[in-house]
KETOR-799392 format. One line per field, with one value per residue (C-alpha): residue number from 0; x, y, z; chain. Coordinates in steps of 0.02 Angstrom, whole numbers, plus 50000, padded with zeros to 5 digits. Each point is the difference from the previous one (the first is absolute). Layout:
REM residues N
nr <- (NUM_...)
east <- (X_...)
north <- (Y_...)
up <- (Z_...)
kette <- (A_...)
END
This chain:
REM residues 329
nr <- (0_1_2_3_4_5_6_7_8_9_10_11_12_13_14_15_16_17_18_19_20_21_22_23_24_25_26_27_28_29_30_31_32_33_34_35_36_37_38_39_40_41_42_43_44_45_46_47_48_49_50_51_52_53_54_55_56_57_58_59_60_61_62_63_64_65_66_67_68_69_70_71_72_73_74_75_76_77_78_79_80_81_82_83_84_85_86_87_88_89_90_91_92_93_94_95_96_97_98_99_100_101_102_103_104_105_106_107_108_109_110_111_112_113_114_115_116_117_118_119_120_121_122_123_124_125_126_127_128_129_130_131_132_133_134_135_136_137_138_139_140_141_142_143_144_145_146_147_148_149_150_151_152_153_154_155_156_157_158_159_160_161_162_163_164_165_166_167_168_169_170_171_172_173_174_175_176_177_178_179_180_181_182_183_184_185_186_187_188_189_190_191_192_193_194_195_196_197_198_199_200_201_202_203_204_205_206_207_208_209_210_211_212_213_214_215_216_217_218_219_220_221_222_223_224_225_226_227_228_229_230_231_232_233_234_235_236_237_238_239_240_241_242_243_244_245_246_247_248_249_250_251_252_253_254_255_256_257_258_259_260_261_262_263_264_265_266_267_268_269_270_271_272_273_274_275_276_277_278_279_280_281_282_283_284_285_286_287_288_289_290_291_292_293_294_295_296_297_298_299_300_301_302_303_304_305_306_307_308_309_310_311_312_313_314_315_316_317_318_319_320_321_322_323_324_325_326_327_328)
east <- (56767_49907_49832_49843_49914_49831_49930_49896_49844_49926_49825_49942_50067_49836_49995_49882_50127_50132_50122_50143_50159_49910_50106_49847_49856_50084_49963_50185_50033_49961_49835_49995_49897_49816_50042_50125_49875_49877_50119_49959_50038_49860_49937_50048_50175_50031_49952_50123_50133_49972_50028_50161_50067_49966_50091_50153_49999_49929_49907_49948_49905_49986_49848_50028_49997_50014_49834_49906_49964_49824_49959_50004_49820_50044_50125_49920_50002_50182_50040_49912_50091_50169_49977_49987_50182_50083_50007_49919_50043_49883_50057_49853_49926_49846_49875_49935_49952_49810_49989_50105_49934_50061_50172_50003_49957_50118_50145_50112_50124_50062_49923_50113_49895_50074_49953_50151_49897_49943_49875_49865_50083_50165_49905_49912_50164_50078_49841_49936_49853_49920_49964_49810_49967_49873_49969_49830_50022_50183_50151_50125_50118_49858_49943_50177_50014_49830_50054_50159_49899_49884_50139_50137_49927_50026_50154_50166_49995_50147_49976_50129_50071_50107_50101_50016_49999_49814_49989_50176_49939_49849_50086_49963_49815_50004_50069_49858_49873_50075_49989_49818_49955_50097_50103_50184_50102_50117_50110_50078_50084_49907_50109_49950_50104_49857_49923_50134_50117_50147_50170_49958_49834_50090_50120_49852_49916_50160_50012_49818_50003_50061_49861_49869_50058_49982_49828_49945_50063_49912_49838_50022_49994_50093_50101_50154_50079_50145_50062_49937_50130_49958_50126_49924_49931_50170_50113_50169_49927_50147_50115_49895_49950_49813_49926_49816_49979_50048_49882_49850_49899_49867_49852_49917_49816_50033_50090_50177_50128_50127_50162_49933_49865_50096_49909_50079_50040_49838_50085_50117_49886_50081_49851_49810_49892_49871_50132_50090_49972_50087_50099_50077_50038_50081_50120_50029_50162_49933_49964_50174_50074_49902_50064_50182_49982_49948_50109_50147_49944_49946_49859_49859_49920_49865_50127_50019_49909_50004_49880_50097_50167_50012_49948_50127_50136_49959_50012_50159_50076_49948_50076_50165_50004_49971_50144_50114_49956_50036_50172_50030_50015)
north <- (57495_49839_50045_49929_49862_49921_49975_49843_49972_49830_50047_49823_49823_49921_49907_49878_49910_49867_50041_49878_50076_50133_50043_50006_49898_49872_49817_49959_50128_49996_50090_50165_50008_50052_50159_50054_49975_50113_50145_50160_50185_50118_50135_50133_49934_49984_50184_50052_49891_50077_50172_49945_49911_50157_50108_49884_50025_49843_50030_49822_49874_49812_49919_49815_49854_49899_49949_50080_50187_49980_49891_50155_50055_50186_49980_50122_50137_49959_50011_50165_50075_49935_50069_50176_49987_49872_49913_49837_49828_49860_49818_49881_49838_50108_49860_50086_50155_50015_50177_50035_50180_50034_49934_50104_50160_49963_50098_49847_50036_49824_49831_49847_49841_49834_49872_49891_49907_50013_49858_49948_49835_50082_50133_49863_49908_50159_50037_49827_50062_50085_49837_49988_50177_50102_50186_50035_49854_50034_49905_50093_50020_50063_50117_50068_50040_50085_50108_50050_50050_50106_50104_50016_50156_50103_49919_49945_49810_49878_49813_49918_49836_49914_49871_49825_49819_50000_50146_50006_49942_50114_50170_50018_49965_50127_50134_49968_50012_50167_50066_49943_50088_50158_50008_49979_49851_49988_49847_49939_49845_49880_49992_49828_49841_49885_50099_50121_49969_49882_50036_49915_50091_50164_49961_49960_50165_50096_49930_50038_50181_50078_49911_50048_50181_50005_49921_50133_50136_49922_49994_50177_49939_50103_49889_49997_49858_50110_50010_49831_49880_49815_49999_50145_49883_49973_50152_50019_50126_49971_50099_50159_50115_50014_50175_49950_50088_50164_49996_49893_49946_49868_50016_49836_49973_49999_50168_49932_50101_49888_50026_49915_49886_49837_49860_49990_50186_50016_49895_50146_50152_50170_50069_50014_50146_49950_50055_50142_50112_49942_50162_49967_49821_50049_50120_49891_49931_49822_50030_50073_49842_49891_50102_49986_49815_49957_50131_49915_49832_49924_49905_49894_49837_50093_50086_49844_50027_50189_50094_50160_49932_50095_50166_49974_49960_50158_50104_49915_50049_50180_49999_49929_50130_50140_49936_49995_50179_50055_49920_50071_49829)
up <- (52232_49955_49920_50078_49904_50040_50173_50021_50105_50034_50056_50042_50018_49942_49833_49917_49889_50030_49856_49976_50065_50103_50153_50111_49927_49886_50035_50019_50139_50185_50024_50091_50161_49989_50100_49868_49859_50087_50018_49905_50014_50046_49880_50127_50027_49813_49977_50133_49919_49829_50073_50080_49848_49899_50129_49990_49812_49921_49835_49957_50102_49964_50082_50009_50125_50115_49938_49855_50024_49928_50153_50109_50034_49974_49860_49879_50132_50035_49815_49979_50150_49941_49824_50074_50053_49884_49835_50054_49935_50055_50000_50004_49934_49954_50028_50160_49901_50029_49931_49847_49991_50177_49951_49838_50095_50148_49927_49978_49861_49970_50032_50004_49990_50050_49869_49957_49870_49820_50009_50121_50043_50046_50100_50098_50029_50072_50102_50056_50105_49849_49914_49983_50060_49901_49992_49922_49883_49961_50060_50107_49851_49886_50138_50021_49814_50005_50148_49912_49847_50109_50082_49869_49920_50158_50081_49929_50018_50007_50007_50113_49941_50131_49904_50072_49944_49969_49879_49922_49832_50000_49982_49817_50030_50141_49884_49879_50143_50057_49821_49989_50164_49952_50160_50048_50063_50146_50031_50161_50064_50115_50154_50060_50010_49953_49856_49947_49856_50020_49918_49833_49991_50033_49857_49886_50044_49975_49824_49965_50058_49834_49905_50129_49997_49812_50013_50124_49884_49851_50100_50064_50181_50130_50117_50112_49901_49944_50181_50062_50075_50030_50143_50095_50133_50077_49964_50088_50122_50119_49884_50000_50143_50031_49995_50009_50166_49915_49852_50049_50150_50034_50120_50045_50038_50188_49986_50005_49903_49913_49904_49841_49928_50002_50094_50171_50013_50103_50133_50032_50006_50029_50095_49984_49942_50133_50131_49910_49851_49841_49984_50170_49957_49834_50086_50153_50062_49978_49814_49983_50079_49878_49852_50059_50033_49820_49921_50084_49930_50165_49915_50068_49941_49906_49887_49893_49836_50025_49884_50026_49941_49835_50079_50137_49874_49902_50158_50051_49831_50031_50172_49933_49860_50126_50108_49850_49956_50177_49988_49828_49920)
kette <- (A_A_A_A_A_A_A_A_A_A_A_A_A_A_A_A_A_A_A_A_A_A_A_A_A_A_A_A_A_A_A_A_A_A_A_A_A_A_A_A_A_A_A_A_A_A_A_A_A_A_A_A_A_A_A_A_A_A_A_A_A_A_A_A_A_A_A_A_A_A_A_A_A_A_A_A_A_A_A_A_A_A_A_A_A_A_A_A_A_A_A_A_A_A_A_A_A_A_A_A_A_A_A_A_A_A_A_A_A_A_A_A_A_A_A_A_A_A_A_A_A_A_A_A_A_A_A_A_A_A_A_A_A_A_A_A_A_A_A_A_A_A_A_A_A_A_A_A_A_A_A_A_A_A_A_A_A_A_A_A_A_A_A_A_A_A_A_A_A_A_A_A_A_A_A_A_A_A_A_A_A_A_A_A_A_A_A_A_A_A_A_A_A_A_A_A_A_A_A_A_A_A_A_A_A_A_A_A_A_A_A_A_A_A_A_A_A_A_A_A_A_A_A_A_A_A_A_A_A_A_A_A_A_A_A_A_A_A_A_A_A_A_A_A_A_A_A_A_A_A_A_A_A_A_A_A_A_A_A_A_A_A_A_A_A_A_A_A_A_A_A_A_A_A_A_A_A_A_A_A_A_A_A_A_A_A_A_A_A_A_A_A_A_A_A_A_A_A_A_A_A_A_A_A_A_A_A_A_A_A_A_A_A_A_A_A_A_A_A_A_A_A_A_A_A_A_A_A_A)
END
């Protein structure tokens, strides 16, 4: 029995930023249609979905995007409803937070804030359309730091640092910023050919990791550097069966239920919660066919750069061990 992990809801496709390397709003990608950007799930449908996800057995919910969840006009009601059923992790750029108190009292247990910068100039390079923007006299970067400071006492906060060419040499500064703010740090690879790390930069980062890990420990900053891999952006996913359809699920803003969160998976929806209850979709023949397809390594184009690779590898090892025990090996 493969234990359930997190379900993911993308409540809206709207976003105000144009982050470099973003799969949907980055300046170097083909823009999504206006109709797609306007898609969002209704408050009523989200409530029905939460009931169904709970009945299936999910205990954790990731609310992400698509766009930025805080762009949804009823996001605080959605968060409060979700927290009645799940431990809720919210992924956001936070700049759309107009009411920090509403966020603090929403029941969210973990806030993952996309920053990818330790300095204002790098932040503006990563978020080009924020150059010159002011929030009550503060720049976007200053405003972001102020928002983090206003919510961290009530919500566990992680700052997300997506490593690419632009910020590779700024990791030490970022660790110091995280310590100053009194939050945690999470590192990921930027999966983008133009702005992601090339082979030599990956080698450099690999050599730097022990020093960075020691620096984080010295600063008392909690990170994922002890398990970070500079080559995670292109793992040999073809060698491992995919079990994502067994332990996670993704619901898009238009109600589509997808096998995983990789960009492109939404082009192959399993079904839609606007046509059928999620509980019925989860137990349907079509979902079973999707699970068997990927478990048997019949992969699609969106599997490249799989973010579930290490979990799948761990499960594959368990499956192999169980088979050996059955055979008495």
